[in-house]
C-alpha positions as CSV (number, residue, x, y, z in Angstrom):
1,M,-17.1,11.5,-27.5
2,A,-15.1,12.9,-24.5
3,R,-11.8,14.6,-24.8
4,L,-9.2,13.4,-22.2
5,V,-6.8,16.2,-21.1
6,P,-4.2,16.0,-18.3
7,I,-4.9,17.6,-15.0
8,D,-2.8,20.6,-14.4
9,S,-3.7,21.0,-10.7
10,D,-1.4,19.8,-8.1
11,T,-3.1,18.7,-4.8
12,W,-0.2,19.8,-2.5
13,D,-0.1,23.3,-4.0
14,D,-3.9,23.5,-3.9
15,M,-3.9,22.7,-0.1
16,V,-1.2,25.2,0.5
17,V,-2.9,28.1,-1.5
18,S,-6.2,27.3,0.4
19,G,-4.5,27.3,3.8
20,R,-5.4,23.8,4.9
21,V,-1.6,23.0,5.2
22,I,1.3,25.2,6.2
23,V,4.7,24.6,4.6
24,A,7.5,24.0,7.1
25,E,9.8,26.9,7.5
26,D,12.8,24.9,7.9
27,D,14.0,21.7,6.3
28,A,15.1,19.8,9.5
29,D,14.6,16.1,9.3
30,I,12.5,14.4,11.9
31,V,15.1,11.7,12.2
32,D,17.4,14.3,13.7
33,E,15.0,15.0,16.6
34,P,16.0,13.1,19.9
35,P,13.3,10.7,21.1
36,G,11.1,12.1,23.8
37,D,9.3,10.5,26.7
38,Y,5.7,11.6,26.8
39,D,4.3,9.2,29.4
40,V,2.0,7.6,26.9
41,D,2.2,4.0,25.9
42,A,1.2,4.5,22.1
43,S,1.0,0.7,21.5
44,A,-1.5,0.2,24.2
45,V,-3.6,3.2,22.9
46,L,-3.4,1.8,19.4
47,N,-4.5,-1.7,20.7
48,T,-7.4,-0.1,22.6
49,M,-8.6,1.8,19.4
50,R,-8.3,-1.4,17.4
51,S,-10.3,-3.4,19.9
52,E,-13.0,-0.7,19.8
53,E,-13.3,-0.9,16.2
54,R,-14.3,-4.6,16.2
C-alpha cells in the first residue's frame, strides 16, 4: 500500500532558487512595449523551420 501525499514543492520557486530563471525586476507589461522592426521575417523563419522538420 502506498501513502499519497500532496507535493509541497512549487516548480517556479524551485527554478528561481536554483538560478535557472531570474525574476523580472519590474512589473512592466510586454503589451506596453512599442513594436520594433528587427529586419527579420519571423513567419518565413517559422515556415523554414517547419519544412525542415518534415
